[in-house]
N, C-alpha and C positions, 0 to 999 in steps of 0.2 A: 434669400428673403428680399434684399434690396432690388434684385433683378425682377422679381415677381411684382413688387410694389411699383416699380418703374413701368412695367408693362401695363399694369392696371391703370396707372395714371394716364399713360398715353392713350389707352383704349377709351377711357372716360372722356378725355379731351376730344378725341375723334368723334365720339357719339354726340357730345355737346355741340361741336362744330357743325355736324350734319343736321342736328335739330335746329340750330340757329339759321342755317342756310335754307332749310325747308320752310321755317316760319317767316323768313324774310321775303318769300315770294308774295307779291301783292295781288292776291286773287280777290276780285270783287264781282258780285253778282251783276251780270249784264244781260239785257234782253235786246235782241234784234228782231224786228218784225218787218215782213214784206207783205204788202197788200196786193193780192192777185187772185182773181177768180180762177178756180181749177175744177176739173171734173174728177170723179172717182177714178183712181188709178194713176193720176198725175201727182208727182211729189216734188217738192222743192228742197234743194240743198243750199246751204250757206257757204260761200267761199270768200276769203278776204285775208287781211293781214296788215302789217305796217310796212309799206313799200312791198318789196318782194319777200319779206320775212314773215314766217308763221308766228302765231301767238298761242301760248299754252292755254288750254281750256280744261274744264271739268264739267261733265254732265252729272247733275244730281237730281233731275226730275225723273220720277218713275211714272209710267203710264199704266193704264188698266189692261193693256194688251201686251203682255210680255213676249208674245210671238209676232207682234206687229212690225211694220216697216221701220218705225222710229226706234223701237227698243232694240232691234237687231242691228241696225246700222250705226247706232250711237255707241254700241259696245266697242271699246278700244279706240274711240275717237279722242285723241289727245291734243290736237292742234287745230286752230283755225288757219287754213292756208288756201292757196290758189289752185292747188292740184285736186285730183280726185281722191280715191281711197288711200288711207294709210295702211302700212303693212300689218298693223295690229288691229285694224278695224273690221267689225263684223259684216257679214253679208246677209242679205234678205233671203230667207229660205235656203241658205248655204249656196246660193247661185248668183243673185244679183249684187254686184259690187256697189258700194257707196260712191257718190260723186261729190263728196265734200262733207260738211257737217250737217246732219239731217235736221230739218225743221218740223215742228208739229203744226197741225191745222186746227184752227178754231174759227167760230162764226157766231154771229148774232141771229142767225136764222134758226128758229126753234123747231123747224121741221127736221133738222138733223138730230140724230140720236147721240149727242155728246154734249158735255158741259161747255159753257161759253161765258164770256163776260164782256162788259162794255168798258174795258180798261181805258181810262183817260178820254172816253168818248170817241175813240179812234178805231175801235174794233168794228169792222164791217162785215159784209156778207162772206168774205173769205180772207182770212189773215193767216200767214205762216209765221211761226215763232221759233226762235232759238233762245232758250232760257239757260244761261251758262254761268259758270264762274270763270273769269278771265284774268290772266296775269297782266295787270295794268302797266307794270314796269316794262313790258315788251311793246307798248304802244308809243305813239308820238305825242307825249304830254297828254295822254288820255285818248287821243284820236286814232282811229284806224279806218281802213276802207273795206267795203264789202260789195258783193253782187250775189244775186240769186242764180241758181242753175237748176233748170227743170228737167226731170226725166218722166217719161210716159211709159207705164207698164202695161197699157192696154194693147192687146194683140192688133197688129195692123196699123198702129199709130206711131209716128216718129216723134222723138223728143225735141222740145223747143231749145233746150240747152241754155246758153248764157243769156242774160239780159243784154240789151243793146248798150251803146255808149250813153253814159249818164252825165249830163252837163250840169253838175251842181257847183254853184259858186257861193251860196249862203246856206246856213242851217239854223233853224229856229231852236235855240237852246234855252230851256226854261223861260220861254216867252220873248227872248231877245234874238234878233238876227245876227249871226256871227259869220264872218267871211271864212270860206274854206277854199283850198286850192282845187282847181278844176282838173281832176285826175281821170275823169271818165268813169268814176265809180261813185257809189253811195258813200257817205261819211257817217261815222258813228262814234260815240264816246263810251269808254269803259266805265262801268258803274252806273249806266243810264238805261232807261227804256228808249230805244231808238226805232223810228218808223220810217220806212221807205216805201215808195209805190213802184211797182214793176215798170221798168222802162221810163221812169219819170224822175225829174231832177229835184222834186221837193224833198225836204229833209226836216225831221223833228227829233229832238232829244230832250228827255226830261229826267232829272236826277231821281234815282230810285229812293223812295222814302218808305216809311212804315205802311202807309195806306196802299202804295203800289205793290209792296211785297205780299200783301194779303191775297193777291190774285194768283199766287203760285199754285194753289190747290185747284184753281179753275181751269188750268190748261189741260187739254186732253188730245189724244190722237184720234183722228177720224178714220 
């Protein structure tokens, strides 16, 4: 009887510890956007991290295209890192491997057949978005680096690949210019809406608030 009770107590403690560990992970909704004009068949992946270290993420956005490029390549994508596909990550049409964390395309050009928004007045003709839950405890006091990586699925076209060297030394955070280290990458803050321009050193970050979160239903995959 005592042995059984002891085992039950130990098992309960282990379950409680696991629950506390899981709940202690500081996941916060984080949006990273890259402004770049693209053609149909071109897709942008997000790569990044804290230094060389990857950051835990969760995809929770569902698209209207369950067999689309974003839906298939976001399956099993568990980390924001600097490498290509993770071992657990899905492939597009079971053939094309992911090259990082997939981004969704949105636009304010109403000739395109998909939903769009003018979030923060910054959404332009072509914007790529990664709307994630990110473990902020794995960042540098909230900061992390990122770059875009473009692949081209059009026959006969070569992929552009990485963005060039990004010379960022300041970032506009909630309207104030903040100094950032020049690492050759874009900078972003966990828990914020972050905007970068392809091959450009300008940086914006705005704390996600209730009004911003309303736009989650507006994202769509082209």
